[in-house]
C-alpha positions in Angstrom: 114.9 -11.4 53.8 112.5 -9.6 56.1 111.8 -7.1 53.3 110.7 -10.1 51.1 108.9 -11.8 53.7 107.3 -8.3 54.2 106.4 -8.0 50.3 104.5 -11.3 50.4 103.1 -10.8 53.4 101.3 -7.7 52.2 100.5 -9.0 48.9 98.5 -11.8 50.5 96.8 -9.7 52.8 95.6 -7.5 50.0 94.4 -10.8 48.5 93.0 -12.5 51.2 92.9 -11.2 54.7 91.2 -13.9 56.4 93.7 -16.6 55.2 97.1 -14.7 54.6 99.2 -16.6 57.3 98.5 -20.0 56.7 98.8 -19.2 53.0 102.5 -17.6 53.8 103.3 -20.6 56.6 102.2 -23.2 54.0 104.3 -21.4 50.7 107.2 -21.3 53.4 107.0 -24.6 54.5 106.6 -26.3 50.3 109.2 -24.5 48.9 111.5 -25.7 51.4 110.1 -28.9 51.3 111.0 -29.2 47.4 114.1 -27.2 48.0 115.8 -27.4 50.7 116.2 -23.4 50.9 114.4 -20.9 52.8 111.5 -19.1 50.6 112.2 -15.2 51.6 116.1 -15.5 51.2 115.8 -15.4 47.5 117.9 -12.3 45.9 114.2 -12.3 43.2 111.2 -10.6 45.6 108.9 -11.5 42.3 109.9 -15.4 42.9 108.7 -15.0 46.3 105.7 -13.3 44.7 105.2 -16.1 42.4 105.8 -18.9 44.7 103.0 -17.1 47.8 100.7 -16.7 45.0 100.5 -20.1 43.5 100.2 -21.7 47.1 97.3 -18.9 47.5 95.3 -20.6 44.5 96.3 -24.3 45.7 95.0 -23.0 49.3 91.6 -22.0 47.5 91.3 -25.1 45.4 91.5 -26.9 48.3 88.8 -24.9 50.2 86.6 -25.4 47.0 84.5 -28.1 45.1 83.4 -27.9 41.8 79.6 -28.5 40.6 78.9 -28.7 37.0 81.7 -26.6 36.0 80.7 -24.0 39.3 83.0 -23.8 42.4 81.5 -24.1 45.3 83.3 -23.5 49.0 83.6 -26.1 51.4 81.5 -25.8 54.1 81.9 -27.6 57.5 79.5 -27.3 60.0 79.7 -27.9 64.2 78.6 -31.2 65.6 77.8 -29.1 68.7 75.1 -27.9 67.1 73.2 -30.4 65.7 71.7 -33.6 67.6 72.4 -36.8 67.3 69.4 -39.3 65.8 68.6 -41.9 68.0 69.2 -45.3 66.6 65.9 -47.3 66.2 65.5 -51.1 66.9 65.0 -51.7 63.4 68.3 -50.2 62.8 69.5 -52.4 65.3 67.9 -55.5 64.1 69.5 -54.6 60.7 73.2 -54.2 61.7 72.7 -57.3 64.0 71.8 -59.4 60.8 74.5 -57.7 58.4 77.2 -58.8 60.7 75.6 -62.1 61.5 75.7 -62.6 57.5 79.2 -61.4 57.4 80.6 -63.6 60.4 78.8 -66.7 58.7 81.0 -66.1 55.4 84.0 -66.0 57.8 83.6 -70.1 58.1 83.8 -70.5 54.1 87.9 -69.9 54.8 90.7 -72.0 55.0 91.5 -69.7 58.2 88.3 -68.8 59.7 90.1 -67.4 63.2 91.7 -65.2 61.3 89.0 -64.2 59.0 87.2 -63.9 62.5 89.8 -61.2 63.9 90.1 -59.1 60.8 86.1 -58.9 60.8 86.4 -57.7 64.5 89.3 -55.4 64.2 87.9 -53.6 61.2 84.5 -53.3 63.2 86.8 -51.6 66.3 88.2 -49.2 63.9 91.6 -50.6 62.8 93.0 -49.6 59.4 94.6 -52.1 57.2 98.2 -50.8 58.5 97.5 -51.4 62.1 95.6 -54.9 61.3 98.9 -55.9 59.5 101.2 -54.9 62.1 99.1 -56.0 65.0 98.8 -59.6 63.3 102.1 -59.7 61.7 100.3 -60.3 58.2 101.3 -58.6 55.0 99.5 -55.2 53.7 97.5 -57.3 50.5 96.5 -60.3 52.6 94.5 -58.2 55.3 93.2 -56.3 51.9 92.1 -60.0 50.6 90.3 -60.4 53.6 88.5 -57.8 53.7 87.5 -57.9 50.1 86.2 -61.4 50.9 84.1 -60.9 53.4 82.4 -57.9 51.1 81.9 -60.6 48.6 79.6 -62.6 49.0 81.0 -65.7 48.1 79.5 -68.3 50.3 81.3 -71.7 50.0 83.8 -70.5 47.3 86.8 -69.4 49.3 88.2 -72.7 50.4 87.3 -74.2 46.9 89.4 -71.0 45.5 92.5 -72.1 47.5 92.2 -75.9 47.1 92.1 -75.0 42.7 95.0 -72.9 43.3 97.0 -75.2 45.2 96.2 -78.2 43.4 97.8 -76.6 39.6 
């Protein structure tokens, strides 16, 4: 077991010394999740190296993106080094106008209180699952409310529901 671990570690250090620990750990976890066995307890050390090598290439793929057939590394920036742009009064007016337009759409629903509650929770940063749990609605219902709030269908939400109930 320890011999396989050492060989895999040496192999990864030779390939990429910067991320060998992460790849080794991910290899072990991935193999354990798939098979339920310890990767380093395999009898065949070549099989261990093969699993580790595949995990290394998967890790590389996740850390890169492809544009026009060329791979580029993902680059992350530090938020502390960047200044926050100030919000202009125009931005505030545009945001307020957009909110008011969407809030008016809630009045076209059969349950405007529910639509307004979902809108407010969305603006507070809750995702679909959290809203569903909080309001005791199904996930498709929350999605439908959200989609209809996005659409400019003034006066049509009630009409659509009435048509369905009349048939």
